[in-house]
C-alpha positions as CSV (number, residue, x, y, z in Angstrom):
1,M,47.4,-70.1,26.6
2,N,47.5,-67.7,23.6
3,A,48.5,-69.4,20.4
4,A,51.2,-68.6,17.9
5,F,50.5,-67.7,14.2
6,A,47.2,-65.8,14.9
7,H,46.3,-63.4,12.3
8,P,43.2,-61.1,12.9
9,L,40.8,-60.7,10.0
10,R,38.4,-57.8,9.4
11,N,35.2,-59.9,9.9
12,G,35.9,-60.6,13.5
13,R,37.4,-64.0,12.8
14,T,41.1,-65.0,13.4
15,Q,43.0,-67.0,11.0
16,C,45.3,-69.7,12.3
17,R,48.3,-69.8,10.2
18,L,50.0,-72.9,12.0
19,C,49.3,-75.3,9.2
20,R,48.2,-75.3,5.6
21,H,44.5,-75.4,6.4
22,F,44.6,-71.7,7.4
23,C,41.4,-72.2,9.5
24,R,39.3,-68.9,10.0
25,L,37.8,-69.1,13.5
26,K,35.1,-67.1,15.3
27,P,35.5,-66.8,19.2
28,G,34.7,-70.2,20.5
29,E,35.2,-72.0,17.3
30,R,37.9,-74.7,17.0
31,G,40.1,-75.5,14.0
32,R,40.1,-78.8,12.2
33,C,42.7,-80.1,14.7
34,G,40.2,-79.6,17.6
35,V,42.9,-78.0,19.8
36,R,43.2,-74.5,18.7
37,A,40.2,-72.2,19.3
38,G,39.3,-68.7,18.5
39,Q,38.9,-66.2,21.3
40,A,37.6,-62.6,21.7
41,A,40.8,-61.4,23.5
42,P,43.9,-60.6,21.5
43,P,45.5,-62.3,19.7
44,G,42.3,-64.0,18.9
45,L,43.5,-67.6,19.1
46,R,44.4,-70.0,21.9
47,T,45.9,-73.4,22.3
48,L,44.3,-76.1,24.4
49,V,47.3,-78.4,24.5
50,A,50.1,-76.2,26.0
51,D,50.5,-77.8,29.5
52,G,49.8,-81.6,29.2
53,V,50.5,-84.6,27.0
54,A,48.4,-87.6,26.1
55,A,51.2,-90.1,25.9
56,R,54.9,-90.2,26.7
57,H,57.5,-93.0,26.8
58,A,61.2,-93.7,26.2
59,D,61.1,-95.6,22.9
60,P,63.8,-97.1,20.7
61,V,64.5,-94.5,17.9
62,E,63.9,-97.3,15.5
63,K,60.2,-97.3,16.5
64,K,59.7,-93.6,15.1
65,P,60.8,-95.0,12.5
66,L,64.3,-93.5,12.1
67,Y,66.8,-96.2,11.0
68,H,69.7,-94.0,10.0
69,F,69.8,-91.8,13.2
70,L,71.7,-93.0,16.3
71,P,70.7,-96.6,15.9
72,G,70.1,-98.4,19.2
73,S,69.5,-95.2,21.1
74,L,66.4,-94.2,23.0
75,A,64.1,-91.2,22.0
76,F,61.9,-89.8,24.8
77,S,58.6,-89.6,22.9
78,F,55.5,-87.6,23.7
79,G,52.4,-86.1,22.0
80,T,49.2,-84.4,22.8
81,E,45.7,-85.2,21.5
82,G,44.6,-83.7,18.2
83,C,45.6,-83.8,14.6
84,N,45.2,-81.5,11.7
85,L,44.4,-84.3,9.2
86,D,41.5,-86.8,9.3
87,C,42.9,-89.9,7.6
88,S,40.3,-92.6,7.0
89,W,42.9,-95.2,7.9
90,C,44.4,-93.6,11.1
91,Q,45.9,-96.1,13.2
92,N,45.9,-93.8,16.3
93,D,42.6,-92.1,16.0
94,A,41.6,-92.6,19.6
95,I,43.9,-89.7,20.6
96,S,44.4,-88.0,17.3
97,R,40.8,-87.2,16.5
98,G,39.1,-87.1,19.9
99,P,39.2,-83.3,20.4
100,A,37.7,-82.6,17.0
101,E,35.0,-85.3,17.4
102,T,34.1,-85.0,21.1
103,G,35.2,-81.5,22.1
104,R,37.2,-83.0,24.9
105,V,41.0,-82.7,25.3
106,N,42.4,-85.3,27.7
107,A,45.9,-84.7,29.1
108,V,48.3,-85.5,31.9
109,P,49.9,-82.3,33.2
110,A,53.4,-81.8,31.9
111,T,55.8,-78.9,31.6
112,P,58.7,-78.5,29.1
113,A,61.2,-78.7,32.0
114,A,59.7,-81.9,33.2
115,L,59.6,-83.5,29.9
116,V,63.4,-82.8,29.3
117,Q,64.1,-83.9,32.8
118,S,62.4,-87.1,32.1
119,A,64.3,-87.6,28.8
120,R,67.6,-87.2,30.7
121,A,66.6,-89.5,33.5
122,A,65.8,-92.2,31.0
123,R,69.2,-91.8,29.3
124,C,67.7,-90.9,26.0
125,A,69.8,-89.3,23.2
126,S,66.8,-87.4,21.9
127,I,63.3,-86.1,22.3
128,A,60.7,-87.1,19.7
129,F,57.6,-85.1,19.0
130,T,55.3,-87.8,17.9
131,Y,52.2,-90.1,18.4
132,T,49.8,-87.5,17.1
133,E,50.7,-84.5,14.9
134,P,53.3,-82.4,16.5
135,T,52.4,-79.3,14.5
136,I,49.3,-78.8,16.6
137,F,51.2,-78.6,19.9
138,F,53.6,-76.1,18.5
139,E,54.0,-74.0,21.7
140,L,54.7,-77.1,23.9
141,L,57.1,-78.4,21.2
142,V,59.0,-75.1,20.8
143,A,59.5,-74.7,24.6
144,T,60.6,-78.2,25.0
145,A,63.0,-78.1,22.0
146,D,64.6,-74.9,23.3
147,L,65.2,-76.5,26.7
148,A,66.6,-79.7,25.2
149,R,69.3,-77.7,23.6
150,S,70.9,-76.8,27.0
151,D,74.0,-78.6,28.0
152,P,74.2,-81.5,27.5
153,P,72.1,-81.1,24.4
154,L,69.4,-83.6,23.3
155,D,68.6,-84.1,19.6
156,T,65.0,-83.3,18.6
157,L,63.0,-85.4,16.3
158,L,59.8,-84.4,14.4
159,I,57.5,-87.3,13.4
160,S,54.9,-85.6,11.3
161,N,52.4,-85.5,8.4
162,G,54.4,-82.6,6.9
163,Y,51.5,-80.2,6.7
164,Q,53.0,-77.2,8.4
165,S,52.5,-73.7,7.0
166,P,55.6,-72.1,5.6
167,D,55.9,-69.8,8.6
168,C,55.6,-72.6,11.1
169,L,58.3,-74.6,9.3
170,D,60.6,-71.7,9.3
171,A,60.1,-71.4,13.1
172,L,61.1,-75.0,13.4
173,R,64.1,-74.8,11.2
174,N,66.8,-74.5,13.9
175,R,64.9,-76.5,16.5
176,I,64.8,-79.9,14.8
177,T,67.6,-82.3,14.1
178,A,65.9,-85.2,12.3
179,A,62.4,-85.9,10.9
180,N,60.3,-88.8,9.6
181,I,57.5,-87.5,7.4
182,D,54.4,-89.5,6.3
183,L,54.0,-89.4,2.5
184,K,50.5,-90.8,2.4
185,T,49.8,-91.0,-1.3
186,F,51.2,-89.4,-4.4
187,R,47.9,-88.3,-5.9
188,D,46.3,-85.1,-4.8
189,D,42.7,-86.4,-5.2
190,S,43.6,-89.3,-2.8
191,Y,45.0,-86.8,-0.3
192,R,41.8,-84.7,-0.4
193,R,39.4,-87.7,-0.3
194,W,41.1,-89.8,2.4
195,C,43.0,-87.2,4.5
196,G,41.4,-83.8,3.9
197,A,44.7,-82.2,2.7
198,R,46.6,-81.4,-0.5
199,L,49.7,-83.2,-1.8
200,H,51.7,-80.2,-3.0
201,G,52.0,-78.7,0.5
202,V,53.6,-81.9,1.9
203,L,56.0,-82.1,-1.1
204,D,57.0,-78.6,-0.7
205,N,57.7,-79.1,3.0
206,L,59.7,-82.2,2.4
207,K,61.9,-80.3,-0.1
208,R,62.3,-77.4,2.4
209,M,63.2,-79.8,5.2
210,R,66.0,-81.3,3.1
211,A,67.2,-77.8,2.3
212,F,67.3,-77.0,6.1
213,G,69.8,-79.7,6.6
214,W,67.7,-82.0,8.8
215,W,68.2,-85.7,8.6
216,L,65.1,-86.8,6.8
217,E,63.3,-90.2,6.3
218,V,60.0,-90.9,4.7
219,T,57.2,-93.4,5.6
220,T,54.3,-94.6,3.5
221,L,51.5,-96.8,4.9
222,L,50.3,-98.9,2.0
223,V,46.5,-99.1,1.9
224,P,45.0,-101.6,-0.5
225,G,43.1,-99.8,-3.2
226,V,44.3,-96.4,-2.2
227,N,48.0,-96.0,-2.8
228,D,49.2,-99.3,-3.9
229,D,49.2,-98.7,-7.6
230,E,52.5,-99.5,-9.2
231,G,52.6,-96.2,-11.3
232,E,51.8,-94.1,-8.3
233,L,54.5,-95.9,-6.2
234,R,57.1,-95.5,-9.0
235,D,56.2,-91.7,-9.1
236,M,56.7,-91.6,-5.3
237,A,60.0,-93.4,-5.3
238,R,61.2,-91.0,-8.1
239,F,60.2,-87.9,-6.1
240,I,62.2,-89.1,-3.2
241,R,65.2,-90.0,-5.4
242,D,65.2,-86.8,-7.3
243,E,64.1,-84.3,-4.8
244,L,65.3,-85.7,-1.4
245,G,68.2,-87.8,-2.6
246,P,68.8,-91.5,-3.3
247,G,70.1,-92.0,0.2
248,T,66.9,-91.0,1.9
249,P,65.3,-94.0,3.7
250,W,61.8,-95.0,2.6
251,H,59.8,-97.0,5.2
252,L,56.9,-99.1,3.9
253,S,54.3,-100.0,6.5
254,A,51.4,-102.4,6.4
255,F,47.8,-101.2,6.9
256,Y,45.4,-103.0,9.3
257,P,41.7,-102.4,9.3
258,C,40.8,-99.3,11.5
259,R,38.7,-96.2,11.7
260,R,36.6,-95.7,8.5
261,M,38.3,-98.6,6.8
262,R,37.6,-101.5,9.0
263,D,36.0,-103.4,6.0
264,R,39.2,-103.2,4.0
265,P,41.6,-106.1,4.1
266,P,45.2,-105.8,5.6
267,T,48.0,-105.0,3.2
268,P,49.4,-108.3,1.7
269,L,52.9,-109.0,2.5
270,S,53.5,-109.3,-1.1
271,T,52.6,-105.7,-1.7
272,L,55.2,-104.6,0.8
273,T,58.0,-106.7,-0.8
274,K,56.9,-105.6,-4.3
275,T,57.0,-102.0,-3.4
276,A,60.4,-102.4,-1.7
277,D,61.6,-103.8,-5.0
278,I,60.0,-100.8,-6.9
279,G,61.9,-98.4,-4.6
280,Q,65.2,-100.1,-5.3
281,E,64.5,-100.3,-9.0
282,E,63.9,-96.5,-9.1
283,G,67.3,-96.0,-7.5
284,L,66.7,-95.7,-3.7
285,W,69.4,-97.2,-1.7
286,F,67.5,-97.8,1.5
287,V,64.0,-99.2,1.4
288,Y,62.7,-100.7,4.6
289,T,59.5,-102.7,5.5
290,G,57.9,-102.2,8.9
291,N,55.3,-103.7,11.2
292,V,55.8,-107.1,9.5
293,P,57.4,-110.4,10.6
294,P,61.2,-110.3,11.1
295,P,62.0,-112.4,7.9
296,L,60.7,-109.5,5.8
297,T,62.5,-106.7,7.5
298,R,65.6,-105.4,5.7
299,P,69.0,-104.6,7.1
300,T,71.0,-101.5,6.2
301,R,73.5,-102.5,3.6
302,C,76.4,-100.6,2.0
303,P,75.1,-99.0,-1.1
304,R,78.4,-99.9,-2.8
305,C,79.6,-103.3,-1.8
306,G,76.4,-104.6,-0.2
307,I,77.8,-105.9,3.0
308,E,75.3,-105.8,6.0
309,L,76.0,-102.9,8.3
310,V,73.0,-102.8,10.6
311,R,70.8,-105.7,11.4
312,R,67.4,-105.3,13.1
313,K,65.0,-107.8,14.7
314,G,62.0,-105.9,15.9
315,F,63.6,-103.0,17.7
316,R,66.8,-104.8,18.5
317,V,69.8,-103.5,16.7
318,E,73.2,-105.0,15.9
319,V,75.8,-102.6,14.3
320,R,78.7,-104.3,12.4
321,P,81.9,-103.9,14.2
322,G,83.9,-101.0,12.8
323,F,80.9,-99.2,11.2
324,D,80.8,-95.6,12.2
325,G,79.2,-94.0,9.2
326,A,81.6,-95.4,6.5
327,C,81.6,-99.0,5.3
328,P,84.4,-100.8,7.0
329,Q,84.9,-103.0,3.9
330,C,84.9,-100.5,1.0
331,G,85.0,-97.1,2.7
332,R,81.7,-95.8,1.3
333,V,80.1,-93.1,3.4
334,V,76.6,-94.2,4.3
335,P,74.1,-91.4,4.6
336,G,72.7,-90.9,8.2
337,V,73.6,-89.7,11.7
338,W,75.6,-92.6,13.1
339,S,77.1,-91.1,16.3
340,A,76.3,-88.2,18.5
341,S,77.8,-84.9,17.8
């Protein structure tokens, strides 16, 4: 299938303008993602992931993670193989890096109509573009999102590394309801060394997503020796507070040895709790720890009076009676999307 964001160049190459790598491809060459290839025929670019998925499942929305978006609801989640980043600690490299490293693209046939039908049959409130990087299956994402808006509409969730090109992000503006974006480090040299990307592009996109009016949450995987320096973490928390708002949830996840970092130890639980404290010290209202034992997970509390509003154990959710977006005790409005529109 012909791919979007193809820009012909004078030297016989085609520039892919889907993400911020802006790959320049000869016919037959693939981009960094492994799933977009140059071709001789116009427009000079094709996608290899337009008609199938590598994984699909009805997940709790908390698994994305989105904690302030329709808690307790299901999100029909799917993704294809491929990713435009190459993170040394990737927890999902079996499907994210396969096409780039082996040249093969594995998929189960799926159409946008079938995916939307599956979401409705599973009584999901939303469709989540996830598991790998949704940017690289843009054509399938857009077709599915457009169908999901039919009556009754389904919300659409983007779980992403935030490395879209400006044009790609503009095209998604009115097609996405909420997003969780990975902010992997807060140092450009670390982004380049460990992920093959640049920090400023992610930060710019985060600010634009907030301006779009999407509901936005941020996730950081804490990797020992990479992004667990206190100064860096404070800088990250301040960026979230100042540019995205103090009510933006920040999810902290533990690293486990994988990919090119199998010799690195797992994230100590003390690092997670210390970082959560840092986030709150810097003025963030909602800091959560994920993929850790339940005693370390944090409930959603009213930022004014502190009462518990949403309790979580794993992916099980208990919402305080009377909470519908405003604290039943003090009346404070709590940022989030707490009921379907």
